[in-house]
N, C-alpha and C positions, 0 to 999 in steps of 0.2 A: 403813510400813510400807503402801505398798498393795497393790493385787492386781495390779498390774503388775508393782511392783518383783517378787512372791511370784515370778509369772509369766518373769520376767529371769533371776530366781537359779536359777529350776531348770534354765532352756535352759542354765545357762554349768554346771551341773553337768553336766548331759544325763541329768535326773534325770525321771519320770515322778512321775504325782501319787502311784501307789502307795509309790514312794521315798522322796517327802517323809515323805510318811504315815507311815511305820515309822519313820523319821531324827526323827519329830518329837514319836512315839509319839499319832497323833489318828488320827483313819478317814478313808481318800480324801475321802467322802462330804463331808467339813472341809472338806479341802484346795478340791474343786472349788466348791463354797458361796463359801469367805471367795475364790475368784480372780475370780466372777462377781460381784461386789462389797458381797454380804451381810456384815452382821454378823458379827464375833466376840469371844467372852470373850478379855477378856486376858491370862488365861492361855495361854487355846491361840495367841496372836500368839507370846508372849514365847516358846515353844517353836517352835514356826517358827524365831526370829532365833535359837534359839540352837541347833538344828538346821543350819540357814546357816555362821553364822559358826563354828560346829567344824568345818565344811566348807572353811573358807577363803572366804566372803564377805562383803562389807564391805556395808552398806544408808551409799545417800550421803540425804542428807537433799536438799532443794528447795531451792537457791543461784542460781534464777535461771538454772539451765540446765537446772532437769528433777530430778526426783531418778531414783534409778537402785540401780545394784550394778557391784559390783569384785570381781575377789579379791586379798585384803588381801596387803601382803609379806610375803614371807619373813620369819620375826623376825631372819632373819642378817642383813636389810637395811636393818635399825634402823639 
């Protein structure tokens, strides 16, 4: 998960930094620091990822077309 993906995921959910911080149970300063490209503890990144995934975001790995995010398909479409 890159800083760019975090910003994209926040935009997709229409979340501000504080919204993500609250959902991931980290500080807003931590989110801002990570989004500016600074390193983060693996547990912090897992908490951020879990917050996004719990709200319907999937992370798309680099696959030749660039890393990204998307909304997960509803379970009823599987």
